[in-house]
DOMI-429899 format. One line per field, with one value per residue: y, z, x of N, C-alpha, C in turn; residue number from 1. Coordinates in pm, 1 decimal. Layout:
DOMI-429899
n.Y: Y, ...
n.Z: Z, ...
n.X: X, ...
ca.Y: Y, ...
ca.Z: Z, ...
ca.X: X, ...
c.Y: Y, ...
c.Z: Z, ...
c.X: X, ...
resi: NUM, ...
//
This chain:
DOMI-429899
n.Y: 6508.1, 6368.3, 6125.2, 5934.0, 5921.2, 5754.5, 5558.5, 5425.9, 5402.8, 5249.8, 5020.1, 4916.3, 4936.8, 4711.9, 4500.4, 4460.4, 4404.1, 4128.5, 3982.9, 3993.6, 3879.4, 3609.2, 3542.3, 3544.2, 3281.6, 3112.4, 3086.4, 2975.7, 2715.4, 2602.9, 2596.3, 2405.5, 2212.7, 2140.9, 2144.2, 1821.9, 1684.7, 1634.8, 1532.3, 1274.5, 1286.4, 1160.1, 934.9, 591.9, 399.8, 287.1, 303.2, 103.8, 97.2, -72.6, -216.8, -37.2, 187.6, 341.8, 595.9, 777.8, 1104.5, 1347.6, 1654.2, 2040.9, 2129.8, 2067.3, 2095.9, 1901.5, 1695.1, 1374.7, 1156.7, 1082.8, 920.3, 737.8, 607.3, 546.1, 618.1, 838.5, 965.0, 1168.9, 1253.1, 1224.4, 1346.1, 1082.5, 977.0, 1037.6, 1013.8, 1063.3, 1299.5, 1665.6, 1878.6, 1886.3, 1922.8, 2079.3, 2143.4, 2247.6, 2041.0, 1843.5, 1637.3, 1768.6, 1601.7, 1704.1, 1693.3, 1798.6, 1766.7, 1437.8, 1170.8, 908.8, 812.0, 788.0, 805.0, 820.8, 806.7, 857.0, 693.1, 697.5, 519.4, 400.5, 159.9, -210.8, -175.3, -223.6, -421.4, -673.6, -736.1, -562.9, -366.4, -134.2, 210.8, 461.6, 782.4, 1017.9, 1251.9, 1273.7, 1413.2, 1259.7, 996.2, 797.4, 495.8, 432.0, 529.2, 363.1, 287.8, 175.5, 64.6, 30.2, -153.3, -100.1, -230.2, -172.4, -226.0, -75.6, 240.7, 122.7, -156.3, -238.9, -423.8, -560.3, -558.3, -544.7, -540.0, -325.0, -258.4, 27.1, 216.6, 541.7, 856.8, 1078.6, 1427.1, 1417.9, 1393.0, 1077.1, 824.6, 521.4, 160.5, -147.4, -510.7, -714.5, -794.3, -640.7, -663.2, -611.1, -526.1, -652.6, -547.9, -304.1, 4.7, 173.1, 323.6, 303.7, 393.9, 359.4, 461.1, 419.9, 514.0, 636.3, 938.5, 1313.5, 1608.0, 1625.7, 1421.8, 1456.6, 1435.5, 1293.2, 1126.7, 825.4, 535.6, 286.1, -11.5, -175.7, -509.9, -581.3, -310.7, -261.1, -397.2, -359.2, -405.1, -475.8, -749.5, -957.0, -1139.0, -1221.6, -1220.7, -1302.3, -1325.2, -1481.2, -1518.7, -1541.9, -1610.9, -1560.8, -1614.7, -1677.0, -1533.8, -1434.0, -1195.8, -1184.2, -1310.9, -1342.1, -1240.1, -1259.8, -1567.6, -1587.5, -1346.9, -1358.4, -1642.1, -1826.1
n.Z: -2699.9, -2850.7, -2696.9, -2792.8, -3037.3, -2894.4, -2785.9, -3041.9, -3085.9, -2868.3, -2997.3, -3215.0, -3168.1, -3004.6, -3143.8, -3342.0, -3183.5, -3124.9, -3326.7, -3447.5, -3231.7, -3255.8, -3531.8, -3426.0, -3272.0, -3484.9, -3630.9, -3485.7, -3428.0, -3654.8, -3688.4, -3511.4, -3595.8, -3878.1, -3782.5, -3649.0, -3870.0, -3990.5, -3819.5, -3874.8, -4099.0, -4137.7, -4037.2, -3971.9, -4107.1, -4300.2, -4158.1, -4181.6, -4185.5, -4125.9, -3931.5, -3753.7, -3588.3, -3319.8, -3187.5, -2973.6, -2833.7, -2705.9, -2496.1, -2493.1, -2614.3, -2611.4, -2786.5, -2941.4, -2804.5, -2814.9, -3061.4, -3399.6, -3670.7, -3992.8, -3993.8, -3773.1, -3361.0, -3208.5, -2845.1, -2582.2, -2393.2, -2078.2, -1804.6, -1665.6, -1435.9, -1300.7, -1254.3, -1156.9, -1299.8, -1382.4, -1440.1, -1589.6, -1879.6, -2045.8, -2384.3, -2688.7, -2853.8, -2732.7, -2454.8, -2250.9, -2073.2, -1859.4, -1765.6, -1651.8, -1832.1, -1828.7, -1819.4, -1665.3, -1685.8, -1616.3, -1706.6, -1744.3, -1907.8, -1945.1, -2083.2, -2148.1, -2343.3, -2516.0, -2461.3, -2570.6, -2867.9, -2909.5, -2911.9, -2953.2, -3141.3, -3197.3, -3335.0, -3196.3, -3164.9, -3169.3, -3104.2, -3112.1, -2979.9, -2880.9, -2595.8, -2646.9, -2774.5, -2956.7, -2963.6, -2726.4, -2579.9, -2552.1, -2518.8, -2316.7, -2265.3, -2193.3, -2194.1, -2042.0, -1973.6, -1875.6, -1691.7, -1530.5, -1348.6, -1117.9, -1149.6, -1377.2, -1627.1, -1745.6, -2091.4, -2248.9, -2318.0, -2467.9, -2663.2, -2776.0, -3002.9, -3017.3, -3220.0, -3235.9, -3128.2, -3396.4, -3502.1, -3493.9, -3656.9, -3500.5, -3417.7, -3306.4, -3274.2, -3091.1, -3003.6, -2880.1, -2699.2, -2663.4, -2435.2, -2417.1, -2239.9, -2176.3, -2040.0, -2028.2, -2139.1, -2006.8, -2108.5, -2029.9, -1991.5, -1960.4, -1915.8, -2048.3, -2104.2, -2275.3, -2154.7, -2218.4, -2282.9, -2570.3, -2666.3, -2854.2, -2957.1, -3000.1, -3110.8, -3179.4, -3391.2, -3618.0, -3734.7, -3997.1, -4161.6, -4207.4, -4362.3, -4741.4, -4913.1, -4924.5, -4771.8, -4894.4, -4865.5, -5131.6, -5197.7, -5027.7, -4878.8, -4913.5, -4691.9, -4552.0, -4305.3, -4108.4, -3832.2, -3467.3, -3297.3, -3471.6, -3664.8, -3750.3, -3643.6, -3517.2, -3667.8, -3823.8, -4024.3, -4237.3, -4309.3, -4368.7, -4460.3, -4295.4
n.X: -7131.5, -7361.3, -7549.8, -7689.4, -7535.8, -7273.0, -7362.2, -7428.5, -7105.6, -7011.7, -7166.2, -7073.4, -6734.8, -6765.1, -6867.2, -6695.8, -6479.8, -6544.2, -6588.6, -6255.9, -6215.8, -6363.6, -6211.5, -5915.4, -5954.9, -6028.9, -5874.6, -5588.4, -5719.0, -5762.4, -5472.1, -5435.4, -5605.2, -5441.8, -5142.3, -5243.4, -5315.2, -5078.0, -4927.4, -5108.7, -5089.4, -4814.1, -4755.8, -4614.3, -4685.3, -4966.7, -5305.7, -5589.3, -5997.1, -6133.8, -5896.8, -5832.1, -5585.8, -5438.5, -5341.1, -5156.8, -5094.7, -4942.7, -4901.2, -5002.3, -5240.1, -5526.3, -5825.0, -5762.8, -5791.7, -5973.2, -6005.4, -6121.8, -6056.7, -6151.3, -5975.4, -5782.7, -5755.0, -5748.2, -5604.3, -5548.3, -5220.5, -5144.5, -4854.1, -4791.4, -4567.5, -4228.4, -3884.5, -3544.0, -3550.1, -3551.4, -3667.7, -4022.8, -4176.2, -4382.2, -4509.7, -4661.2, -4717.9, -4589.4, -4381.6, -4162.2, -3874.0, -3640.7, -3297.0, -2993.6, -2683.9, -2531.8, -2735.1, -2900.7, -3273.2, -3618.5, -3926.5, -4278.6, -4616.2, -5014.1, -5317.1, -5605.6, -5835.5, -6110.2, -6321.1, -6305.7, -6307.0, -6064.6, -5923.0, -5703.2, -5382.5, -5127.1, -4868.2, -4612.3, -4467.2, -4318.5, -4230.9, -4006.9, -3765.8, -3386.7, -3119.6, -2754.4, -2577.3, -2675.8, -2657.7, -2499.5, -2741.8, -3007.9, -3339.7, -3560.4, -3870.4, -4186.9, -4509.2, -4791.6, -5146.2, -5472.3, -5795.7, -5876.2, -5600.0, -5583.6, -5517.8, -5357.0, -5161.1, -4863.4, -4782.6, -4616.3, -4270.7, -4000.5, -3697.8, -3565.2, -3372.4, -3259.5, -3299.8, -3135.8, -3139.7, -3337.9, -3661.6, -3829.4, -4017.7, -3939.6, -3977.0, -4040.3, -3929.8, -4061.1, -4485.5, -4753.1, -4986.8, -5345.4, -5715.3, -6052.1, -6127.4, -5929.4, -5942.0, -5708.7, -5438.3, -5041.5, -4743.4, -4394.8, -4106.4, -3708.6, -3419.6, -3075.0, -2987.9, -2908.1, -2908.9, -3183.6, -3508.8, -3806.6, -4075.0, -4322.5, -4524.8, -4694.3, -4784.9, -4971.0, -5011.0, -5213.0, -5031.6, -5066.9, -5144.3, -4849.4, -4806.1, -4766.9, -4948.2, -5280.6, -5459.7, -5717.5, -6026.9, -6125.7, -5848.4, -5619.4, -5282.6, -4987.8, -4767.7, -4456.2, -4295.2, -3976.3, -3823.7, -3776.8, -4029.4, -4243.3, -4356.4, -4649.4, -4779.1, -5042.0, -5279.4, -5580.3, -5658.8, -5805.0, -5651.1, -5454.6, -5193.5, -4974.8
ca.Y: 6503.6, 6297.2, 5973.0, 5804.3, 5863.2, 5751.8, 5445.9, 5398.5, 5368.0, 5111.7, 4877.8, 4907.8, 4895.3, 4546.9, 4385.1, 4454.4, 4302.4, 3997.7, 3934.5, 4003.0, 3721.3, 3503.1, 3595.1, 3501.9, 3119.3, 3018.8, 3061.6, 2938.1, 2617.7, 2573.4, 2608.5, 2282.4, 2105.1, 2153.0, 1972.7, 1704.9, 1607.4, 1694.4, 1353.3, 1156.4, 1227.1, 1142.7, 796.5, 527.0, 285.9, 295.3, 176.4, 109.0, 133.1, -222.4, -209.5, 115.3, 186.5, 360.5, 729.3, 845.8, 1195.5, 1425.0, 1791.4, 2078.5, 2119.2, 2037.2, 2095.3, 1706.0, 1564.3, 1298.7, 1222.9, 937.1, 960.0, 609.2, 454.9, 614.6, 647.9, 918.7, 990.4, 1273.4, 1144.1, 1305.1, 1253.1, 953.0, 953.0, 1066.8, 966.1, 1067.5, 1418.2, 1778.2, 1942.8, 1802.1, 2063.2, 2067.4, 2199.8, 2229.8, 1911.9, 1704.0, 1628.6, 1765.0, 1520.0, 1763.6, 1629.9, 1867.7, 1677.3, 1243.1, 1011.9, 769.9, 851.9, 760.6, 911.1, 781.9, 879.1, 800.7, 735.0, 670.3, 511.0, 337.9, -15.2, -268.9, -137.0, -188.3, -565.5, -739.3, -699.8, -414.9, -299.0, -33.4, 283.5, 557.4, 896.4, 1098.7, 1282.7, 1270.2, 1367.8, 1138.1, 925.0, 710.0, 362.6, 425.7, 593.2, 293.0, 328.3, 73.7, 153.4, -74.8, -108.2, -127.7, -148.2, -240.8, -164.3, 54.9, 280.5, 12.8, -293.2, -299.4, -587.1, -518.1, -621.0, -578.8, -449.0, -321.9, -173.5, 84.5, 352.2, 685.8, 890.3, 1193.3, 1496.1, 1429.6, 1370.9, 983.4, 701.3, 417.7, 41.8, -264.6, -659.9, -760.8, -735.2, -569.0, -766.9, -519.9, -652.8, -591.6, -460.2, -224.3, 142.8, 249.2, 246.8, 338.3, 397.2, 373.3, 463.9, 458.8, 448.2, 731.6, 1092.7, 1404.7, 1701.6, 1627.3, 1374.7, 1499.6, 1297.4, 1376.6, 1055.5, 679.9, 430.7, 105.5, -23.9, -368.1, -580.0, -585.0, -214.4, -229.0, -483.5, -237.0, -415.0, -505.0, -832.1, -966.0, -1311.8, -1278.8, -1179.7, -1348.2, -1320.6, -1570.8, -1483.3, -1650.8, -1542.2, -1577.7, -1602.4, -1721.0, -1457.5, -1410.1, -1062.6, -1128.5, -1441.8, -1333.0, -1211.3, -1433.1, -1671.6, -1487.1, -1222.2, -1401.5, -1788.1, -1851.7
ca.Z: -2781.7, -2784.8, -2637.4, -2884.6, -3050.7, -2810.0, -2779.7, -3183.2, -3125.6, -2826.8, -3051.1, -3324.8, -3100.9, -2942.6, -3329.8, -3435.9, -3110.2, -3111.2, -3523.3, -3382.4, -3135.6, -3376.0, -3684.5, -3395.3, -3268.1, -3581.2, -3694.2, -3400.5, -3401.1, -3789.5, -3706.3, -3459.7, -3620.8, -3934.8, -3688.8, -3600.8, -3939.5, -4059.7, -3781.1, -3902.7, -4263.6, -4130.1, -3963.9, -4039.2, -4197.0, -4328.0, -4096.5, -4254.1, -4129.5, -4029.1, -3882.7, -3692.3, -3555.0, -3192.6, -3199.0, -2857.8, -2850.9, -2592.9, -2579.3, -2411.5, -2713.1, -2575.9, -2847.0, -3036.5, -2699.2, -2829.2, -3188.1, -3485.0, -3831.1, -4049.4, -3989.3, -3663.2, -3288.1, -3143.1, -2732.3, -2557.6, -2261.9, -1987.2, -1713.1, -1507.7, -1376.1, -1363.0, -1197.6, -1175.8, -1391.9, -1290.7, -1482.7, -1644.7, -1953.6, -2136.4, -2508.9, -2750.7, -2912.5, -2700.4, -2380.1, -2266.1, -1945.3, -1823.9, -1699.4, -1664.6, -1874.9, -1868.7, -1680.7, -1637.2, -1577.3, -1625.6, -1746.1, -1807.8, -2008.0, -1919.1, -2217.9, -2166.6, -2420.6, -2553.8, -2398.4, -2642.2, -2956.3, -2950.3, -2901.1, -3020.0, -3161.2, -3252.9, -3295.9, -3101.5, -3260.6, -3035.4, -3190.6, -2943.7, -3005.4, -2748.7, -2633.3, -2593.5, -2816.4, -2974.0, -2952.3, -2591.4, -2524.4, -2597.0, -2467.6, -2295.7, -2317.9, -2145.1, -2232.7, -1938.1, -2020.9, -1814.4, -1700.9, -1438.1, -1323.8, -1048.5, -1231.6, -1472.2, -1655.2, -1837.0, -2204.8, -2337.3, -2274.1, -2596.2, -2654.4, -2911.9, -3041.5, -3035.0, -3410.6, -3171.9, -3146.9, -3476.8, -3484.2, -3610.2, -3523.8, -3352.1, -3355.2, -3208.6, -3305.1, -2965.3, -3050.7, -2776.7, -2716.2, -2580.6, -2386.8, -2440.7, -2112.3, -2124.0, -2043.6, -2006.8, -2122.0, -1984.2, -2141.2, -1913.4, -2091.6, -1886.8, -2030.2, -2033.9, -2229.8, -2221.0, -2114.6, -2275.8, -2378.7, -2610.5, -2678.1, -2942.5, -3001.9, -3016.2, -3231.3, -3167.0, -3568.5, -3636.0, -3775.7, -4153.2, -4181.9, -4198.9, -4585.1, -4858.8, -4967.8, -4788.5, -4803.8, -4840.6, -4862.4, -5216.6, -5282.2, -4935.3, -4939.0, -4853.9, -4627.8, -4548.7, -4220.8, -4022.6, -3672.4, -3338.0, -3286.5, -3646.7, -3639.6, -3818.6, -3580.7, -3411.8, -3761.2, -3857.2, -4061.3, -4319.0, -4398.6, -4434.4, -4482.2, -4241.4
ca.X: -7134.5, -7489.4, -7553.9, -7722.7, -7373.8, -7208.3, -7372.3, -7376.4, -6988.7, -6949.3, -7164.8, -6969.4, -6591.3, -6796.4, -6902.9, -6536.8, -6347.9, -6609.6, -6533.9, -6144.3, -6169.3, -6353.0, -6166.7, -5780.8, -6001.8, -6078.5, -5654.9, -5547.8, -5782.0, -5723.3, -5303.4, -5360.5, -5633.3, -5337.3, -5026.7, -5270.3, -5373.1, -4973.9, -4906.8, -5183.1, -4986.3, -4668.6, -4785.9, -4577.9, -4760.6, -5132.7, -5404.5, -5739.0, -6088.0, -6117.5, -5821.9, -5762.9, -5480.2, -5419.2, -5224.3, -5122.0, -5061.9, -4873.0, -4869.3, -5081.4, -5318.4, -5658.7, -5838.6, -5765.3, -5770.5, -5990.4, -6082.8, -6044.9, -6088.2, -6203.9, -5843.5, -5711.6, -5832.4, -5668.2, -5593.5, -5434.4, -5243.2, -5083.8, -4763.7, -4788.4, -4518.6, -4126.3, -3787.4, -3455.6, -3511.2, -3550.9, -3791.6, -4120.5, -4206.9, -4573.0, -4502.4, -4754.6, -4754.8, -4495.1, -4410.6, -3999.4, -3858.1, -3536.1, -3226.4, -2872.0, -2584.6, -2598.5, -2742.1, -2991.5, -3374.8, -3770.1, -4080.8, -4456.2, -4706.0, -5126.3, -5339.9, -5714.5, -5862.3, -6203.0, -6305.0, -6396.8, -6261.9, -5927.3, -5872.7, -5638.4, -5245.3, -5017.4, -4646.0, -4576.6, -4425.8, -4234.8, -4187.8, -3926.8, -3582.0, -3323.9, -2987.9, -2700.8, -2484.9, -2808.1, -2564.9, -2509.7, -2865.2, -3056.3, -3445.8, -3675.8, -4010.5, -4342.4, -4647.2, -4942.0, -5270.4, -5624.4, -5973.8, -5808.4, -5495.2, -5477.3, -5515.1, -5245.7, -5057.7, -4749.9, -4813.3, -4471.7, -4092.7, -3942.1, -3620.0, -3556.5, -3243.8, -3325.5, -3223.2, -3015.4, -3219.7, -3454.5, -3746.8, -3853.9, -4135.7, -3942.3, -4061.6, -3971.8, -4051.7, -4266.8, -4624.8, -4856.3, -5127.3, -5461.8, -5746.1, -6157.2, -6189.9, -5877.7, -5945.7, -5642.4, -5261.2, -4924.8, -4593.9, -4302.0, -3961.7, -3660.2, -3276.6, -2969.4, -2991.3, -2833.2, -2996.0, -3351.2, -3581.3, -3888.1, -4233.7, -4441.0, -4646.3, -4705.3, -4858.9, -5033.8, -5100.4, -5261.2, -4953.8, -5151.8, -5133.7, -4707.5, -4752.6, -4708.8, -5108.7, -5401.3, -5499.2, -5880.4, -6084.6, -6055.0, -5726.6, -5564.1, -5143.7, -4870.7, -4674.7, -4312.8, -4189.9, -3855.4, -3713.5, -3843.2, -4132.9, -4297.7, -4464.0, -4833.0, -4823.2, -5166.9, -5324.6, -5666.3, -5587.6, -5877.3, -5591.2, -5302.0, -5124.5, -4847.0
c.Y: 6426.8, 6176.9, 5888.5, 5754.1, 5783.6, 5601.3, 5341.2, 5295.7, 5250.0, 4973.2, 4837.9, 4796.2, 4751.6, 4443.9, 4343.6, 4366.6, 4133.2, 3936.4, 3912.1, 3825.1, 3596.5, 3497.5, 3464.2, 3305.3, 3054.3, 2950.7, 2994.9, 2772.3, 2566.3, 2574.5, 2415.7, 2180.0, 2060.6, 2069.5, 1862.0, 1658.2, 1582.2, 1532.4, 1278.3, 1133.3, 1142.3, 1013.0, 745.8, 409.2, 371.3, 243.1, 165.4, 72.7, 11.9, -275.5, -58.9, 141.8, 306.6, 475.0, 789.4, 997.0, 1315.4, 1574.8, 1860.0, 2139.9, 2021.9, 2017.2, 1991.0, 1648.2, 1464.8, 1288.5, 1082.0, 958.0, 759.3, 548.1, 503.4, 612.2, 746.1, 985.2, 1094.0, 1193.7, 1247.5, 1234.0, 1133.5, 946.8, 1008.6, 1039.2, 1008.3, 1246.8, 1548.7, 1844.9, 1842.5, 1943.9, 2040.6, 2191.1, 2164.3, 2089.3, 1830.7, 1721.7, 1612.3, 1675.7, 1524.3, 1703.1, 1732.9, 1755.5, 1519.9, 1223.8, 924.2, 809.5, 798.6, 869.4, 798.4, 850.1, 755.2, 822.5, 645.1, 654.8, 413.1, 176.3, -79.4, -275.8, -153.5, -347.3, -630.8, -675.8, -622.7, -440.9, -188.9, 32.2, 415.3, 700.5, 1007.8, 1152.6, 1312.0, 1351.8, 1276.5, 1018.0, 782.1, 520.3, 350.0, 492.7, 530.4, 277.1, 175.2, 128.6, -10.4, -22.5, -138.7, -121.9, -220.7, -209.4, -49.1, 125.5, 177.5, -151.8, -368.1, -395.4, -477.1, -646.6, -652.3, -481.1, -436.6, -244.1, -129.7, 196.1, 435.5, 727.1, 1086.1, 1330.8, 1516.3, 1355.1, 1237.9, 866.0, 577.2, 297.9, -88.3, -414.4, -756.6, -707.2, -660.3, -601.1, -635.1, -581.6, -587.7, -515.2, -301.6, -67.4, 270.6, 264.0, 342.1, 313.5, 456.3, 374.3, 491.8, 401.1, 600.5, 817.4, 1151.9, 1533.2, 1733.6, 1437.1, 1425.8, 1389.2, 1321.5, 1237.6, 884.4, 596.1, 309.5, 61.0, -143.7, -398.0, -552.4, -415.7, -170.4, -315.5, -377.1, -312.0, -520.4, -660.1, -873.7, -1081.0, -1340.0, -1299.8, -1244.4, -1363.5, -1473.9, -1551.5, -1556.3, -1562.2, -1607.7, -1548.7, -1662.3, -1665.7, -1363.5, -1312.8, -1064.7, -1227.1, -1449.9, -1278.8, -1325.4, -1487.1, -1678.6, -1398.9, -1307.0, -1605.7, -1777.0, -1963.7
c.Z: -2779.3, -2754.3, -2720.0, -2987.6, -3036.2, -2747.8, -2881.8, -3140.3, -3067.2, -2857.3, -3146.6, -3274.9, -3103.7, -3053.3, -3363.7, -3340.7, -3117.7, -3211.2, -3482.6, -3341.6, -3187.0, -3440.8, -3573.1, -3354.4, -3380.3, -3638.8, -3649.8, -3415.3, -3582.1, -3774.1, -3627.3, -3536.0, -3761.8, -3904.8, -3694.6, -3763.3, -4006.3, -4003.7, -3795.9, -4043.3, -4272.5, -4071.2, -4027.3, -4121.7, -4192.2, -4223.7, -4146.0, -4172.8, -4025.0, -3944.8, -3858.5, -3606.6, -3422.5, -3189.7, -3122.4, -2839.5, -2715.3, -2664.4, -2489.0, -2471.3, -2676.2, -2674.7, -2958.6, -2935.7, -2700.7, -2933.8, -3271.0, -3590.1, -3852.0, -4028.2, -3897.7, -3543.1, -3231.3, -2966.3, -2714.3, -2421.4, -2183.1, -1885.7, -1570.7, -1372.1, -1386.8, -1201.3, -1187.1, -1293.7, -1346.0, -1282.3, -1580.3, -1786.7, -2062.8, -2242.1, -2603.6, -2799.4, -2831.3, -2516.7, -2354.1, -2083.8, -1959.7, -1759.6, -1790.4, -1751.4, -1885.7, -1794.9, -1770.2, -1608.8, -1655.6, -1641.0, -1827.6, -1809.7, -1937.9, -2055.8, -2144.3, -2306.7, -2401.0, -2550.6, -2529.8, -2769.6, -3026.9, -2915.6, -2973.5, -3068.5, -3255.6, -3200.9, -3270.6, -3225.5, -3161.6, -3135.0, -3031.5, -3075.3, -2858.9, -2756.4, -2630.4, -2724.8, -2861.8, -2920.0, -2814.3, -2519.1, -2548.6, -2502.2, -2414.9, -2271.0, -2284.6, -2161.6, -2124.4, -1980.4, -1904.7, -1759.9, -1589.8, -1387.7, -1244.4, -1094.5, -1326.2, -1519.9, -1754.9, -2008.6, -2288.9, -2249.6, -2415.2, -2557.0, -2772.9, -2908.7, -3092.1, -3177.5, -3296.8, -3146.1, -3269.7, -3409.2, -3518.7, -3533.4, -3531.2, -3400.9, -3330.0, -3269.9, -3254.4, -3050.2, -2871.6, -2773.9, -2608.3, -2578.0, -2446.5, -2326.5, -2091.4, -2184.0, -2034.2, -2041.7, -2094.1, -2054.5, -2098.7, -2012.8, -1961.2, -2014.5, -2015.1, -2137.8, -2206.0, -2242.3, -2139.0, -2270.0, -2427.1, -2695.0, -2748.5, -2943.5, -2982.2, -3058.1, -3183.1, -3294.4, -3528.7, -3719.2, -3955.5, -4189.2, -4246.1, -4364.1, -4633.3, -4933.2, -4855.5, -4875.2, -4777.2, -4885.1, -4994.1, -5249.8, -5134.7, -5022.9, -4818.4, -4792.0, -4531.8, -4415.3, -4116.7, -3875.0, -3609.8, -3304.0, -3384.7, -3611.6, -3649.8, -3707.5, -3519.9, -3569.7, -3800.7, -3964.3, -4270.5, -4408.4, -4434.7, -4435.5, -4427.5, -4266.3
c.X: -7248.9, -7469.4, -7542.1, -7567.6, -7314.0, -7206.3, -7394.0, -7214.0, -6941.7, -7025.0, -7066.3, -6851.1, -6685.0, -6842.5, -6765.5, -6506.4, -6423.0, -6594.0, -6394.1, -6082.9, -6198.5, -6255.4, -5946.3, -5864.1, -5961.4, -5893.1, -5633.6, -5594.9, -5760.5, -5616.3, -5285.0, -5471.3, -5489.5, -5209.2, -5142.8, -5270.2, -5186.8, -4910.8, -4964.0, -5111.8, -4829.9, -4649.9, -4695.2, -4566.3, -4969.9, -5196.9, -5540.4, -5884.1, -6122.2, -6006.3, -5702.8, -5619.0, -5483.1, -5365.2, -5222.4, -5070.3, -5023.7, -4929.4, -5021.3, -5177.9, -5450.8, -5766.4, -5910.7, -5789.6, -5818.1, -6045.7, -6071.9, -6069.3, -6134.0, -6089.1, -5760.8, -5818.9, -5749.7, -5676.9, -5508.7, -5393.7, -5111.8, -4981.5, -4790.3, -4733.3, -4352.8, -4005.5, -3676.8, -3416.3, -3574.1, -3625.9, -3899.4, -4152.3, -4279.5, -4551.7, -4669.7, -4860.4, -4626.7, -4482.1, -4231.8, -3968.9, -3679.6, -3421.4, -3043.1, -2754.1, -2664.5, -2662.3, -2912.9, -3139.3, -3516.1, -3885.6, -4164.5, -4545.2, -4897.1, -5210.6, -5480.1, -5766.7, -6020.5, -6205.5, -6355.6, -6389.4, -6106.9, -5832.5, -5773.5, -5431.3, -5142.7, -4885.4, -4704.8, -4460.2, -4402.7, -4172.6, -4143.1, -3785.4, -3509.5, -3146.4, -2901.2, -2651.7, -2639.7, -2759.0, -2564.0, -2666.1, -3019.0, -3160.7, -3520.0, -3792.0, -4132.6, -4387.8, -4709.0, -5004.8, -5352.5, -5677.6, -5947.9, -5686.5, -5455.7, -5501.4, -5417.8, -5159.0, -4986.9, -4748.9, -4686.5, -4330.8, -4004.1, -3814.2, -3609.3, -3412.2, -3279.6, -3257.6, -3202.6, -3144.3, -3347.1, -3557.1, -3775.4, -3907.3, -4004.7, -4026.7, -3934.9, -4055.9, -4161.6, -4386.9, -4704.7, -5019.9, -5246.4, -5592.8, -5900.8, -6205.1, -6086.0, -5949.8, -5809.7, -5506.7, -5158.2, -4832.2, -4484.2, -4141.3, -3874.7, -3516.2, -3223.9, -2970.4, -2871.0, -2913.7, -3144.8, -3408.5, -3737.2, -3968.9, -4289.4, -4582.6, -4585.9, -4790.2, -4884.5, -5059.2, -5128.4, -5092.1, -5024.4, -5109.6, -4930.6, -4700.9, -4782.6, -4875.0, -5156.5, -5407.6, -5662.2, -5933.5, -6068.8, -5980.4, -5612.0, -5433.5, -5067.4, -4721.6, -4597.2, -4252.2, -4074.3, -3857.7, -3875.8, -3989.2, -4190.3, -4442.1, -4580.5, -4829.1, -4955.4, -5270.1, -5407.2, -5610.9, -5675.4, -5774.4, -5500.6, -5226.3, -4988.0, -4758.8
resi: 1, 2, 3, 4, 5, 6, 7, 8, 9, 10, 11, 12, 13, 14, 15, 16, 17, 18, 19, 20, 21, 22, 23, 24, 25, 26, 27, 28, 29, 30, 31, 32, 33, 34, 35, 36, 37, 38, 39, 40, 41, 42, 43, 44, 45, 46, 47, 48, 49, 50, 51, 52, 53, 54, 55, 56, 57, 58, 59, 60, 61, 62, 63, 64, 65, 66, 67, 68, 69, 70, 71, 72, 73, 74, 75, 76, 77, 78, 79, 80, 81, 82, 83, 84, 85, 86, 87, 88, 89, 90, 91, 92, 93, 94, 95, 96, 97, 98, 99, 100, 101, 102, 103, 104, 105, 106, 107, 108, 109, 110, 111, 112, 113, 114, 115, 116, 117, 118, 119, 120, 121, 122, 123, 124, 125, 126, 127, 128, 129, 130, 131, 132, 133, 134, 135, 136, 137, 138, 139, 140, 141, 142, 143, 144, 145, 146, 147, 148, 149, 150, 151, 152, 153, 154, 155, 156, 157, 158, 159, 160, 161, 162, 163, 164, 165, 166, 167, 168, 169, 170, 171, 172, 173, 174, 175, 176, 177, 178, 179, 180, 181, 182, 183, 184, 185, 186, 187, 188, 189, 190, 191, 192, 193, 194, 195, 196, 197, 198, 199, 200, 201, 202, 203, 204, 205, 206, 207, 208, 209, 210, 211, 212, 213, 214, 215, 216, 217, 218, 219, 220, 221, 222, 223, 224, 225, 226, 227, 228, 229, 230, 231, 232, 233, 234, 235, 236, 237, 238, 239, 240, 241, 242
//
């Protein structure tokens, strides 16, 4: 067989393999972006460009490790600590903390965020699923934040009841205060469970995004709140009247 024919065959085969690899990469990347877009679309609140939310994602897909759109800033997290479980399992879009049978255990997650753009009060949401009776497996979430990992302050302690093995966004009444120099946020979970807790994401959303309509300077809202700790007490007077 002529040598020039062999060389041509090798070149054609190389071109085919390169194009096939590119096609596979585009398909996988498209799937990752679709999963990311689905999570954005499933947010329990609707943040705005002027009041963006912080979406704190978990999982092994690093192509979406950090990003943002007009209404949300996205940050990827990692395990910071765990105690009482037997194994940590990193999934494509979640992190599982495993424990054989029933018991109490802890797991923490750390997120690096952009300083300066996150100052303000937020409502906290968690999206996870787990084993165990929700009535006896109420979870405690502590939110810590600070300018670096060794200077973290506890900003909130929240009690939240899971929905069992079904993924759901769960929130609590207390507010979380982030400061202008915060670059690290830690979410520390503790509570009972059975077999596993699987964490998908956390959300810090401006309280105004939880309202069914958006107030403006020209059309402010009159919000009449009840209780000892009004959920939206930290919002600007230009947006709401309390």
